[in-house]
N, C-alpha and C positions, 0 to 999 in steps of 0.2 A: 503493499499501499504506500509506504514511505518513496519509494524507486516512481512511484506511478505520480504521486502527488508532486515529486519533485520537476516531473517532466511540466509541468504548467505553474514552476513556481520561476521567477528569479535565480539565476546561477549561483549555487551555493559557495561561499569564497570567505568562512572563517571556521576556526577549526572545531568549534562549540556548536556552531548552527545545526548540525544535524540532530541535536536533543530538541531541538523545537520542532523540526521536519517529524522526528521522532514521534515526539508527541502528538503533533499535529493528526498524522498517522493513525494512534492509537483512537483519537478522538472520533476519528471518520469511522475507527471500526466499531468504536462504542454508539454512535448515532445509527449504524447501520440497524446494530442488535435490537436499537431502542424502537425503530422504525419498525423491524418485523414484528416486535413482542408488542407494541401498540396499538400495530397497524391489526394485527392478528385479532386481539381481545375488542378493538374496535367492531369488528364484522361477527366476530359470535355476540356481543351486546345486539347488533341489528338482529343477530338471528333468534337469540335465547329471549328479546324480549320485545319483540315485532307483535302487531296489536292482535295478529289472527291468532297467536299463543297467550294471551293477554288481556280478551275482552273487556274485562272488569278491572280497576285501578287498585294495585295493593299500595294503601295507605301506611302500613307497617315496614316498606323495603327490605331488604337484607339484613336478616337481624344476627350472623356470623360478625367475628372480630377479626378475620384474614387479610382483610384489606390494611387495620392495623398495624398488624403485625410486621404487613410488606412493608408499609414506610417506615417503620421503626427501623426494619433491615435494611431500607437505604440509605436514611441520615446515617447510619453505624458506619456502612461503608463508605461514603463520603466523607465521614472525619476520619475512618482508616485511612484514605487516598492522602488528604489533605495532611493528616499529623505525620503519617508513617512514610510516604513519599515527596509529596510535594514541597512541603516546609524546608527538610533536610535535604532533599535535592536542587532546590533553589539556591538555600546557603552556600552550600559548595559550588555551585557554579557560578557564583556572582561575586561571593567574597572570597572564599577560604586560600585559591589559588592566587587571585588576585592582589590580596594581604601581602603576598609573601613574594609574587614574581613580575609586580608591574614592573615593566621598564618605559612607557612612553606614557609621561600625562599632559594632557591638553586643556583647556577650557572651551567650550562651544556655548556663546551668548545668543539667544536669539533676540530678534527683535523685528517689528514689523517694516520690510518684509525680508530680511537677511539673516544671515548666520555668519556672527562674528568670532573669528578664532586666534585663540591665544596662545601661544608658546614658551616657556620660560625660557632665557636665554642661556649661554655657555655658564651660569652660575647656578643652575638649574631650578631657580629660584621666581617663583611667579612676582612680578613688581606689583604693587597693590593701588587701587582703582578708587576714584572719586568722581561722584556725581558732579561735585564743580568743574570738573576738568573734562566734561562729555563735551563733545563737538561734532556736530553729526560727519562732518566733511573729513576731519582730521584726526578722528582720536573718539571715534562714536563709543567705546567701552570705558572711558576715561580715565586711560591709564597714565600712571604718575612715573614718567621716566627718571625721576631722582631716584637715587638708591638701585634697590634690586629692578625695577623695571626698564633702568635704562638699556639694558641689552636684551630686552623682549621682544620678539618676533609678532605680529600680527598680521591677518589677512582676514578678506570679507569675501566670503560664498568659495574659499580655496583652502580645504582640507589634504591636509601632505602630511603621509605618513609611511613607516617600514613595514615590510612583510615579515611576517612570523616572527613578529614579537607582540608582546602583551600590553595591550594600547589601555590606557585609563584616561576616559574622557567626564570630565563635569560639566555637566549640563543645566543650563540657568536661564533666566529670560531679564529682558528690561522694561517688557512691557507687558503683552498679556501671555496668556496659553498657550503654545507652540507644540509640537510633535517631533522630534528628532527622529528620523527613521532613514536605516540603511537596510532598504530590502536584500542585497545580497549578505550581508551580516547576518541576517536574521535578529537585528538588532531595530529599539525603537523604545523611546522616553518620552513622557510629558517635559516638557522646561514650562516650569513654574515660577513666577517673581518671587523674588525672597528666600527662594531654595536653591542649591547646588550639589544635583543629584551623580551621583559617580556609577557610570557603566563600564564595563570590560567586554573585550573582546580580540581574538588574535587574528588578521588577514592572511590567509593565505595564498591568494593569488596575485599578483603585482598586475599594474592595471595593462601593461604591454598584453600580457598574458590573457586578460580578462578581455581584450579587444579582439584579439585570435578567437577567444570561442565564441563570439558575437558573429564572425561571419558567416552572411549568407542568411541571418534572422531579421527581423524587424527592427532591431537595435543596433543593427552595423554601425560602428564608428561612435557609439554612444558607449562612454566609459561609466564609473560609480555616478551616482548621481546621490545629494540629500534630498530629502523630501519634508515637507512638513506634513503631516500625518494627522494635523488638530485645525478645523476651520479658525483662522485665526482675524480675519478683517475683512476687507473687500478686494486686497490684492492677494490673497491666500494661493492662488491657483498660481501665482509667479516669484512665491517664496521656494527657491531652487539652488542647492550648492552643488559642488561639487568634489569630490575625494579621488586622488591621486596616490595610490601606494606603491612609493618604489620598491628597488632592491635597497639595502643597507647602505651601499656606498653613494647610489643614486639620492637618498635621503641626506647623508652626511654633506655629498656636496649642495643641496639645495638649502641646507641651514646655512652653511657658510656662505652662497649665493645673496642671502636674504640678509646675514649678519653684513655683510659687505656694502650690502645698498643702504642699509640702519647706520652704518660707519658714514658713508658718504653724505645722506641727507643730514646728518647731524654736522659735518664739517659745514655743508654750505647755511642753514639755519644760522650756524655760529658766525659763519663770513658777513650776513646780513647782518646779523646784528652789530656785527664789529665796522 
């Protein structure tokens, strides 16, 4: 079932994404069982309680309690699934490994209608942000360039990451609730104002290899996209970003290039002030 469903889904490109696909497959099997079971029960009731068999109404109804036992059994079964499987499994996937092995940390700040990406600089520390410094054209996240923020890298709608590294993204929002979604990574998280929510994933296919896999399909030539999966305003439809997955060397080269650009921009600003 999982392989069948994957043929209709975006290409799987993350290490842990198959877990969600497997769960989706199990849910579909469960829905099939419920469909057959409830469909059979519905047909049975139509035949069993048809008017020709019951010309006179029975105001006492069914007096047995078997249905109550079934309901209790369903509740116990669902509680077992939640407590014994879902919660421990979620904690293992989302926290345990990530807390120990996170290799790349990036902030993603949503706003109407763009994705602001914030990387720590060479010092590995995120600079502070201040509302008073926000400028939608030059500094949309209000980054304080003094102190740790001097070497931080920021982009708009462009997320760059290395392949085969455990990534930790901090998702937040400047205004309303948005939905950060990477379909190929099987990743989705609401961006909520006033909260910074961490999510984790490990990309396994570079953008170059991904484009090769798309050849001959309806999406040929289109790379990884960042979608907004939550209606966030009248221009929600155009809130789209792009993710590039590099090899480790390409990612380091990109960081160096961005740092050099930042240094050059800083020198130009200094010359203007001088």
